[in-house]
VOBA-1610 file (N, C-alpha, C; in pm, whole numbers, padded with zeros to 5 digits, always signed):
BEGIN
Met+11851+14193+13755Met+11845+14162+13603Met+11694+14025+13659Thr+11590+14045+13561Thr+11463+13968+13599Thr+11477+13829+13488Pro+11498+13735+13592Pro+11504+13587+13483Pro+11383+13581+13396Val+11420+13569+13240Val+11353+13530+13144Val+11265+13374+13149Pro+11119+13361+13161Pro+11040+13252+13176Pro+11088+13208+13034Arg+11166+13070+13025Arg+11140+12946+12942Arg+10952+12888+12937Lys+11002+12897+12753Lys+10856+12835+12698Lys+10891+12655+12775Ser+10739+12618+12800Ser+10679+12503+12872Ser+10693+12373+12732Lys+10753+12317+12780Lys+10783+12196+12638Lys+10654+12103+12655Gln+10544+12133+12755Gln+10446+12024+12758Gln+10297+12110+12691Arg+10246+12046+12591Arg+10153+12090+12526Arg+09998+12105+12588Asn+09949+12189+12543Asn+09813+12246+12619Asn+09691+12148+12500Ala+09594+12137+12520Ala+09491+12037+12466Ala+09458+12124+12353Arg+09492+12219+12318Arg+09498+12278+12160Arg+09589+12242+12085Gln+09700+12221+12135Gln+09840+12197+12056Gln+09821+12049+12033Asn+09753+11935+12064Asn+09775+11838+11996Asn+09730+11802+11894Ser+09730+11868+11780Ser+09690+11824+11645Ser+09736+11950+11565Asn+09778+11897+11456Asn+09852+12036+11368Asn+09698+12076+11238Val+09644+12032+11287Val+09507+11966+11173Val+09534+12167+11082Phe+09507+12270+11215Phe+09531+12395+11144Phe+09629+12445+11043Ala+09754+12349+11020Ala+09853+12349+10913Ala+09850+12293+10840Met+09704+12261+10811Met+09696+12127+10691Met+09629+12206+10567Ile+09469+12229+10608Ile+09364+12301+10594Ile+09352+12419+10630Asp+09307+12494+10472Asp+09337+12657+10502Asp+09136+12731+10581Lys+09153+12847+10575Lys+09023+12896+10638Lys+08943+12862+10578Gln+08888+12915+10414Gln+08822+12837+10357Gln+08787+12707+10349Gln+08846+12593+10346Gln+08834+12440+10381Gln+08751+12464+10542Ile+08817+12531+10611Ile+08731+12513+10789Ile+08581+12560+10735Gln+08591+12649+10650Gln+08453+12713+10672Gln+08355+12607+10625Glu+08439+12568+10466Glu+08342+12473+10387Glu+08324+12321+10448Leu+08380+12278+10577Leu+08408+12162+10637Leu+08253+12190+10741Lys+08294+12331+10764Lys+08175+12301+10880Lys+08035+12342+10831Lys+08025+12364+10717Lys+07909+12371+10620Lys+07873+12207+10657Ala+07945+12168+10584Ala+07946+11975+10569Ala+07913+11906+10673Phe+07948+11943+10792Phe+07953+11881+10890Phe+07789+11935+10988Asp+07787+12084+10974Asp+07627+12089+11000Asp+07538+12076+10903Leu+07557+11994+10794Leu+07439+11890+10710Leu+07469+11752+10744Met+07573+11680+10794Met+07546+11570+10844Met+07496+11585+11021Asp+07500+11676+11087Asp+07433+11659+11226Asp+07292+11694+11192Met+07204+11591+11130Met+07067+11589+11140Met+07000+11618+11253Asn+06982+11578+11383Asn+06975+11643+11500Asn+07023+11756+11583His+07092+11828+11546His+07156+11949+11548His+07185+11964+11706Asp+07300+11845+11717Asp+07298+11836+11844Asp+07458+11846+11875Glu+07514+11920+11771Glu+07679+11960+11785Glu+07778+11829+11763Val+07687+11738+11741Val+07816+11560+11677Val+07721+11520+11613Val+07793+11447+11569Val+07744+11331+11449Val+07773+11186+11484Asp+07691+11129+11526Asp+07666+10996+11570Asp+07625+10925+11439Ala+07660+10768+11458Ala+07580+10643+11408Ala+07460+10654+11366Glu+07377+10755+11426Glu+07193+10778+11375Glu+07211+10915+11279Asp+07277+10991+11287Asp+07331+11112+11188Asp+07377+11023+11051Leu+07461+10966+11068Leu+07516+10880+10962Leu+07411+10818+10852Lys+07348+10732+10935Lys+07225+10690+10862Lys+07165+10741+10846Ala+07083+10827+10888Ala+06962+10974+10821Ala+07073+11030+10705Ile+07147+11074+10687Ile+07205+11106+10614Ile+07240+11012+10489Leu+07316+10919+10526Leu+07318+10828+10394Leu+07180+10822+10328Glu+07078+10798+10369Glu+06955+10782+10400Glu+06871+10880+10273Tyr+06898+10972+10315Tyr+06895+11116+10270Tyr+06936+11103+10126Leu+07048+11088+10126Leu+07105+11059+09959Leu+07102+10953+09932Gly+07028+10907+09948Gly+06991+10717+09878Gly+07089+10626+09850Gln+07149+10640+09955Gln+07285+10547+09978Gln+07240+10457+10073Pro+07284+10290+10052Pro+07250+10242+10168Pro+07333+10257+10292Ala+07290+10210+10399Ala+07323+10221+10532Ala+07322+10192+10583Thr+07385+10030+10554Thr+07417+09900+10623Thr+07500+09985+10749Pro+07453+09830+10845Pro+07507+09841+10974Pro+07662+09857+10973Asp+07740+09743+10871Asp+07882+09745+10845Asp+07961+09930+10810Leu+07900+09933+10670Leu+07861+10068+10665Leu+07914+10222+10743Ile+07801+10249+10859Ile+07805+10325+10953Ile+07922+10274+11051Glu+07878+10103+11051Glu+07974+10068+11189Glu+08132+10129+11139Gln+08242+10078+10998Gln+08298+10126+10955Gln+08341+10258+10894Met+08255+10364+10920Met+08289+10507+10933Met+08312+10569+11077Met+08206+10495+11149Met+08250+10571+11264Met+08361+10506+11315Ser+08447+10386+11332Ser+08514+10307+11338Ser+08660+10439+11310Glu+08687+10522+11260Glu+08763+10657+11208Glu+08746+10712+11360Ala+08661+10742+11439Ala+08659+10859+11513Ala+08706+10809+11658Pro+08746+10843+11722Pro+08826+10839+11857Pro+08698+10764+11938Gly+08626+10800+11937Gly+08455+10790+12064Gly+08314+10763+11950Pro+08223+10750+12021Pro+08086+10687+11976Pro+08036+10818+11909His+08089+10900+11841His+08056+11028+11833His+08157+11107+11784Ile+08121+11240+11647Ile+08224+11296+11585Ile+08236+11465+11619Asn+08276+11539+11717Asn+08225+11635+11731Asn+08317+11753+11619Phe+08317+11835+11598Phe+08351+11933+11480Phe+08500+11935+11473Met+08582+11926+11576Met+08658+11927+11596Met+08774+11782+11552Val+08707+11699+11530Val+08723+11537+11550Val+08707+11553+11402Phe+08613+11551+11345Phe+08552+11593+11225Phe+08681+11624+11080Leu+08709+11829+11159Leu+08792+11847+11105Leu+08947+11790+11092Thr+09004+11687+11206Thr+09098+11616+11206Thr+09049+11501+11091Leu+08973+11428+11096Leu+08931+11338+10982Leu+08981+11372+10873Met+08874+11490+10838Met+08867+11579+10701Met+09025+11625+10612Ala+09107+11691+10748Ala+09241+11724+10729Ala+09295+11641+10689Asp+09288+11494+10757Asp+09386+11338+10661Asp+09351+11307+10584Lys+09224+11312+10531Lys+09186+11228+10398Lys+09210+11364+10312Leu+09221+11525+10319Leu+09214+11618+10186Leu+09415+11653+10228Thr+09510+11574+10311Thr+09640+11599+10298Thr+09679+11450+10289Gly+09608+11332+10236Gly+09647+11231+10195Gly+09696+11125+10332Thr+09719+11156+10447Thr+09774+11092+10509Thr+09663+10963+10589Asp+09692+10848+10604Asp+09646+10770+10701Asp+09576+10808+10816Pro+09477+10768+10878Pro+09469+10770+11043Pro+09564+10732+11106Glu+09552+10748+11232Glu+09642+10691+11277Glu+09642+10542+11318Gln+09518+10502+11367Gln+09489+10348+11360Gln+09545+10290+11245Val+09546+10366+11131Val+09591+10253+10989Val+09735+10230+10962Ile+09792+10310+11034Ile+09971+10348+10988Ile+10002+10200+11130Ala+09898+10211+11245Ala+09958+10142+11351Ala+09902+10002+11325Lys+09795+09937+11252Lys+09779+09864+11239Lys+09887+09760+11096Ala+09942+09869+10999Ala+10013+09816+10910Ala+10184+09800+11003Phe+10199+09847+11110Phe+10303+09808+11187Phe+10290+09680+11272Ala+10135+09700+11342Ala+10135+09559+11426Ala+10104+09446+11359Ala+10123+09468+11196Ala+10132+09334+11154Ala+10278+09255+11184Phe+10378+09331+11184Phe+10530+09292+11196Phe+10517+09233+11345Asp+10427+09281+11496Asp+10430+09274+11613Asp+10351+09184+11627Asp+10425+09061+11679Asp+10371+08944+11673Asp+10360+08887+11840Glu+10404+08987+11909Glu+10345+08979+12087Glu+10284+09080+12094Gly+10233+09179+12017Gly+10126+09255+12062Gly+10211+09388+12140Lys+10317+09424+12164Lys+10358+09495+12250Lys+10400+09613+12181Gly+10360+09677+12097Gly+10391+09811+12065Gly+10541+09820+11996Lys+10632+09692+11982Lys+10723+09736+11969Lys+10783+09599+11830Ile+10876+09643+11749Ile+10959+09536+11704Ile+11080+09567+11677Asn+11122+09405+11664Asn+11266+09446+11626Asn+11319+09508+11529Ala+11428+09598+11554Ala+11455+09700+11436Ala+11522+09618+11343Asp+11599+09575+11334Asp+11689+09489+11223Asp+11549+09406+11146Tyr+11487+09355+11198Tyr+11366+09271+11141Tyr+11266+09398+11080Leu+11269+09481+11157Leu+11159+09540+11029Leu+11256+09641+10937Arg+11333+09662+10947Arg+11448+09712+10821Arg+11434+09614+10701Glu+11462+09449+10718Glu+11461+09388+10643Glu+11329+09380+10574Cys+11226+09328+10641Cys+11107+09389+10593Cys+11059+09481+10498Met+11096+09590+10534Met+11101+09730+10462Met+11175+09724+10360Thr+11276+09677+10357Thr+11380+09673+10226Thr+11342+09530+10177Thr+11262+09463+10155Thr+11245+09303+10068Thr+11140+09279+10028Met+10978+09358+10080Met+10868+09301+10079Met+10790+09423+09997Gly+10688+09406+09921Gly+10624+09485+09877Gly+10670+09640+09798Asp+10629+09714+09821Asp+10678+09855+09756Asp+10805+09848+09838Arg+10918+09832+09824Arg+11046+09845+09898Arg+11089+09996+09913Phe+11133+09987+10066Phe+11187+10122+10105Phe+11360+10084+10045Thr+11412+10187+10077Thr+11558+10180+10037Thr+11634+10204+10186Asp+11769+10147+10254Asp+11829+10148+10340Asp+11785+10313+10393Gln+11826+10418+10357Gln+11849+10561+10398Gln+11667+10580+10395Glu+11570+10540+10335Glu+11429+10636+10363Glu+11398+10519+10558Val+11483+10422+10517Val+11454+10306+10647Val+11475+10377+10776Asp+11677+10423+10751Asp+11768+10571+10845Asp+11674+10642+10887Ile+11605+10714+10774Ile+11538+10865+10815Ile+11399+10821+10878Met+11304+10703+10920Met+11250+10676+11015Met+11311+10635+11103Phe+11421+10545+11103Phe+11440+10538+11257Phe+11498+10631+11286Lys+11529+10750+11250Lys+11625+10848+11329Lys+11551+10932+11386Gly+11459+10963+11383Gly+11353+11039+11489Gly+11260+10903+11595Ala+11262+10836+11596Ala+11203+10698+11646Ala+11286+10667+11739Ala+11228+10595+11864Ala+11253+10526+11962Ala+11284+10410+11944Ile+11477+10331+11949Ile+11458+10253+11973Ile+11535+10220+12094Asp+11500+10081+12145Asp+11520+10112+12308Asp+11631+10018+12304Glu+11724+09986+12426Glu+11831+09931+12431Glu+11846+09781+12395Gln+11700+09672+12349Gln+11737+09629+12292Gln+11670+09534+12120Gly+11705+09690+12095Gly+11708+09754+11969Gly+11596+09699+11904Asn+11427+09759+11946Asn+11353+09712+11958Asn+11303+09870+11908Phe+11225+09866+11792Phe+11168+10001+11751Phe+11002+10026+11818Asp+10999+10131+11905Asp+10827+10149+11953Asp+10785+10222+11824Tyr+10689+10116+11735Tyr+10618+10190+11661Tyr+10478+10301+11697Lys+10441+10264+11843Lys+10290+10322+11897Lys+10388+10475+11866Asp+10445+10505+11939Asp+10537+10632+11976Asp+10535+10644+11825Phe+10613+10571+11761Phe+10649+10668+11627Phe+10524+10721+11560Val+10450+10646+11545Val+10302+10688+11493Val+10232+10768+11580Arg+10210+10824+11685Arg+10150+10955+11786Arg+10259+11053+11733Val+10361+11027+11704Val+10473+11197+11679Val+10467+11195+11520Leu+10455+11080+11438Leu+10419+11129+11318Leu+10297+11226+11292Lys+10139+11171+11338Lys+10049+11236+11346Lys+10022+11365+11434His+10100+11352+11572His+10067+11445+11627His+10201+11582+11646Gly+10324+11528+11600Gly+10448+11572+11631Gly+10465+11525+11806Glu+10589+11642+11785Glu+10697+11601+11942Glu+10564+11628+12048
//
């Protein structure tokens, strides 16, 4: 009897984003057209110069601050089509970029270690701002790694939230 090979739990490069589950084929085609229009120099990436050129073409102010803000959403100095697709899928599905979610948690991380005491975070989330219920916090903590010291690893949580296990 031949053993059945097990599926690997490791992800390959194409599996680390669920962008194709978030948007349909028609949206991908429309976003490709938009990307091609933004790629003013046709080098298959959108960079700060492309953004400046397209904003000026549209009659919008292309201030350095605006360009920097737009580029800061990308993980690098330029945006290829897959990065663009991921950014746009996040916008279309109403989820915040990974950095925005991590910064929200970082506000509670005084030491900057990527971890927050889970009891402290629960108290903050159930008593401040748009309050969560204890059940909602339980759901968030259910899939999260809380270490032996009772700390919530929000960096890992955000990664899993945005990219899956």
